[in-house]
C-alpha positions as CSV (number, residue, x, y, z in Angstrom):
1,X,23.0,-23.1,-16.5
2,X,25.8,-23.1,-18.9
3,X,27.5,-19.7,-19.9
4,X,28.7,-19.0,-23.3
5,X,32.5,-19.0,-24.0
6,X,34.2,-15.8,-25.2
7,X,34.5,-17.5,-28.6
8,X,30.8,-18.3,-28.7
9,X,29.8,-14.9,-27.7
10,X,32.0,-13.3,-30.4
11,X,30.5,-15.6,-33.0
12,X,27.0,-14.7,-31.8
13,X,27.7,-10.8,-32.0
14,X,29.3,-11.3,-35.4
15,X,26.3,-13.3,-36.8
16,X,23.9,-10.6,-35.2
17,X,25.9,-7.8,-36.8
18,X,25.7,-9.5,-40.3
19,X,22.0,-9.9,-40.0
20,X,21.5,-6.2,-39.0
21,X,23.7,-5.2,-42.0
22,X,21.7,-7.5,-44.3
23,X,18.3,-6.3,-43.1
24,X,19.4,-2.7,-43.4
25,X,20.8,-3.3,-46.9
26,X,17.6,-5.1,-48.1
27,X,15.6,-2.0,-47.1
28,X,18.0,0.2,-48.9
29,X,18.8,2.2,-45.7
30,X,22.1,3.9,-44.9
31,X,23.5,3.4,-41.5
32,X,22.8,7.2,-40.9
33,X,19.0,6.7,-41.7
34,X,18.9,3.7,-39.4
35,X,20.6,5.7,-36.7
36,X,18.1,8.5,-37.1
37,X,15.0,6.2,-37.2
38,X,16.1,4.1,-34.3
39,X,17.7,6.8,-32.0
40,X,21.0,4.8,-31.9
41,X,24.3,6.5,-33.0
42,X,26.0,5.6,-36.3
43,X,29.0,4.6,-34.3
44,X,27.1,2.1,-32.2
45,X,25.5,0.7,-35.3
46,X,28.8,0.4,-37.0
47,X,30.2,-1.5,-33.9
48,X,27.2,-3.9,-33.9
49,X,27.4,-4.6,-37.6
50,X,31.1,-5.3,-37.3
51,X,30.4,-7.7,-34.3
52,X,32.2,-5.4,-31.8
53,X,29.2,-3.9,-30.1
54,X,27.5,-5.7,-27.2
55,X,23.8,-5.1,-27.9
56,X,21.2,-4.6,-25.1
57,X,17.7,-6.0,-25.8
58,X,16.5,-2.3,-25.9
59,X,18.9,-1.4,-28.5
60,X,18.2,-4.4,-30.6
61,X,14.4,-3.6,-30.3
62,X,15.0,0.0,-31.4
63,X,16.9,-1.1,-34.6
64,X,14.2,-3.8,-35.2
65,X,11.4,-1.3,-35.1
66,X,13.2,1.1,-37.3
67,X,13.8,-1.7,-39.8
68,X,10.1,-2.8,-39.6
69,X,11.1,-6.3,-38.5
């Protein structure tokens, strides 16, 4: 089984963050509203959207549920 390189991992997190930001924007949600609806902190969401946060499946699921996706 191959592992991702650090560069590939960074690119994946950046893409994920861009998608979360786009989904949130399409729904007209602020980061504060998404934080409230998902139970995740605004700081964590800011890190995710900027590609800095390493997201667990549980956190991703909480954000997806709050975004109705």
